[in-house]
C-alpha positions as a printed NumPy array, in Angstrom:
array([[  32.362, -107.85 ,  -58.71 ],
       [  29.936, -110.585,  -59.705],
       [  31.467, -113.017,  -57.2  ],
       [  30.799, -110.554,  -54.351],
       [  27.224, -110.076,  -55.491],
       [  26.73 , -113.862,  -55.633],
       [  28.241, -114.162,  -52.157],
       [  25.787, -111.575,  -50.856],
       [  22.792, -113.305,  -52.441],
       [  23.834, -116.747,  -51.173],
       [  24.569, -115.328,  -47.707],
       [  20.966, -114.199,  -47.437],
       [  19.816, -117.718,  -48.307],
       [  21.851, -119.481,  -45.608],
       [  21.412, -122.277,  -44.397],
       [  19.92 , -123.619,  -47.648],
       [  22.041, -126.478,  -48.958],
       [  22.692, -124.994,  -52.411],
       [  23.829, -121.698,  -50.897],
       [  26.123, -123.44 ,  -48.412],
       [  27.881, -125.373,  -51.163],
       [  28.036, -122.319,  -53.46 ],
       [  29.648, -120.252,  -50.702],
       [  32.027, -123.11 ,  -49.919],
       [  33.429, -122.823,  -53.478],
       [  34.313, -119.163,  -52.946],
       [  37.957, -118.601,  -52.072],
       [  39.111, -117.379,  -48.683],
       [  40.569, -114.206,  -50.227],
       [  37.15 , -113.235,  -51.603],
       [  35.586, -114.042,  -48.224],
       [  37.981, -111.785,  -46.328],
       [  37.537, -108.878,  -48.768],
       [  33.753, -109.387,  -48.595],
       [  33.946, -109.216,  -44.8  ],
       [  36.119, -106.068,  -44.909],
       [  33.479, -104.474,  -47.118],
       [  30.64 , -105.486,  -44.772],
       [  32.522, -104.142,  -41.759],
       [  33.145, -100.913,  -43.635],
       [  29.411, -100.622,  -44.241],
       [  28.717, -101.385,  -40.585],
       [  31.083,  -98.62 ,  -39.482],
       [  29.517,  -95.955,  -41.731],
       [  26.952,  -94.812,  -39.125],
       [  29.727,  -94.146,  -36.595],
       [  31.797,  -92.346,  -39.228],
       [  28.81 ,  -90.221,  -40.189],
       [  28.241,  -89.325,  -36.543],
       [  31.913,  -88.369,  -36.124],
       [  31.874,  -86.124,  -39.187],
       [  28.607,  -84.441,  -38.151],
       [  29.78 ,  -83.889,  -34.551],
       [  33.1  ,  -82.387,  -35.711],
       [  31.864,  -79.74 ,  -38.127],
       [  35.267,  -78.671,  -39.374],
       [  37.551,  -77.918,  -42.269],
       [  38.751,  -80.422,  -44.839],
       [  42.185,  -80.825,  -43.196],
       [  40.589,  -81.737,  -39.896],
       [  38.22 ,  -84.077,  -41.707],
       [  41.214,  -85.851,  -43.229],
       [  42.758,  -86.386,  -39.779],
       [  39.362,  -87.406,  -38.454],
       [  39.194,  -90.12 ,  -41.132],
       [  42.653,  -91.378,  -40.203],
       [  41.71 ,  -91.346,  -36.512],
       [  38.471,  -93.173,  -37.275],
       [  40.267,  -95.819,  -39.3  ],
       [  42.91 ,  -96.47 ,  -36.638],
       [  40.735,  -96.309,  -33.529],
       [  37.389,  -97.596,  -34.774],
       [  37.595,  -99.625,  -37.972],
       [  40.776, -101.616,  -37.22 ],
       [  39.682, -102.629,  -33.688],
       [  36.278, -103.555,  -35.111],
       [  37.941, -105.794,  -37.702],
       [  40.152, -107.436,  -35.066],
       [  37.233, -108.076,  -32.731],
       [  34.964, -109.489,  -35.452],
       [  37.701, -111.705,  -36.896],
       [  38.526, -113.018,  -33.41 ],
       [  34.897, -113.787,  -32.649],
       [  34.468, -115.494,  -36.037],
       [  37.553, -117.579,  -35.3  ],
       [  36.088, -118.62 ,  -31.958],
       [  32.768, -119.513,  -33.609],
       [  34.596, -121.509,  -36.279],
       [  36.584, -123.384,  -33.643],
       [  33.439, -124.256,  -31.681],
       [  31.722, -125.24 ,  -34.942],
       [  34.658, -127.481,  -35.853],
       [  34.387, -129.21 ,  -32.476],
       [  30.654, -129.708,  -32.978],
       [  31.284, -131.068,  -36.468],
       [  33.843, -133.505,  -35.107],
       [  31.448, -134.716,  -32.382],
       [  28.67 , -135.143,  -34.934],
       [  31.104, -136.909,  -37.298],
       [  30.683, -134.43 ,  -40.179],
       [  33.167, -133.736,  -42.965],
       [  34.111, -130.179,  -42.034],
       [  37.375, -128.35 ,  -41.485],
       [  38.112, -125.161,  -39.601],
       [  38.578, -123.137,  -42.786],
       [  35.117, -124.068,  -44.05 ],
       [  33.556, -123.216,  -40.698],
       [  35.334, -119.846,  -40.629],
       [  34.136, -119.055,  -44.124],
       [  30.556, -120.021,  -43.265],
       [  30.684, -117.95 ,  -40.049],
       [  31.888, -114.974,  -42.082],
       [  29.043, -115.308,  -44.567],
       [  26.539, -115.831,  -41.737],
       [  27.402, -112.341,  -40.453],
       [  25.926, -110.714,  -43.568],
       [  22.395, -110.255,  -42.267],
       [  23.388, -109.042,  -38.764],
       [  25.968, -106.586,  -40.148],
       [  23.645, -105.152,  -42.784],
       [  20.774, -104.808,  -40.326],
       [  23.158, -103.162,  -37.847],
       [  24.257, -100.719,  -40.546],
       [  20.719,  -99.738,  -41.471],
       [  19.176,  -99.574,  -38.001],
       [  22.077,  -97.733,  -36.341],
       [  21.65 ,  -94.796,  -38.725],
       [  18.242,  -94.138,  -37.167],
       [  18.391,  -95.583,  -33.674],
       [  21.24 ,  -96.451,  -31.286],
       [  21.452, -100.192,  -30.721],
       [  21.86 , -101.893,  -27.378],
       [  24.303, -104.703,  -26.58 ],
       [  21.294, -107.026,  -26.772],
       [  21.526, -106.707,  -30.559],
       [  25.061, -108.149,  -30.438],
       [  23.888, -111.067,  -28.327],
       [  20.993, -111.804,  -30.683],
       [  23.388, -111.567,  -33.647],
       [  25.796, -114.018,  -32.007],
       [  22.962, -116.499,  -31.4  ],
       [  21.804, -116.082,  -35.003],
       [  25.297, -116.76 ,  -36.388],
       [  25.749, -119.763,  -34.109],
       [  22.312, -121.128,  -35.095],
       [  23.194, -120.802,  -38.793],
       [  26.506, -122.598,  -38.2  ],
       [  24.768, -125.479,  -36.448],
       [  22.305, -125.815,  -39.338],
       [  25.23 , -125.772,  -41.801],
       [  27.077, -128.486,  -39.882],
       [  24.172, -130.866,  -40.278],
       [  23.897, -130.179,  -44.009],
       [  27.289, -131.808,  -44.596],
       [  27.382, -135.606,  -44.811],
       [  28.71 , -137.795,  -42.05 ],
       [  32.179, -139.264,  -42.32 ],
       [  32.363, -142.841,  -43.446],
       [  33.344, -145.149,  -40.631],
       [  36.914, -146.373,  -40.844],
       [  37.28 , -150.105,  -40.177]])
């Protein structure tokens, strides 16, 4: 549990050099579980709305939870993971052009941790106010900006002669 807490704290501090390197030492399995947890938090407002709208018995609530998981949470996970993969690929290309020592797996991990602030703010704000697609665009720019800052934290590759 401590590793997830440390990941959360360091994610808030991105793109500070110490946080980048601390998050880089975290394994990919921890990163994926961390992201599943964040996406679960981000889907809570929609789940709450579904439960409130369908004032029903406990059996119907059980099926509502299954429906929610299959038709909301899983597509959300697939979409977010696909977008993070695209960001990581673009970040890897930028790192290659800027001659930095970065691999795709590191960029994916950093993109995942960069989503912490947008996902948490989405979770909190969407309980009180519906968010527009503009929020998603701003979040994407924020994540991409953080990735660019992270790329330039890493040292350049030594020239091969």
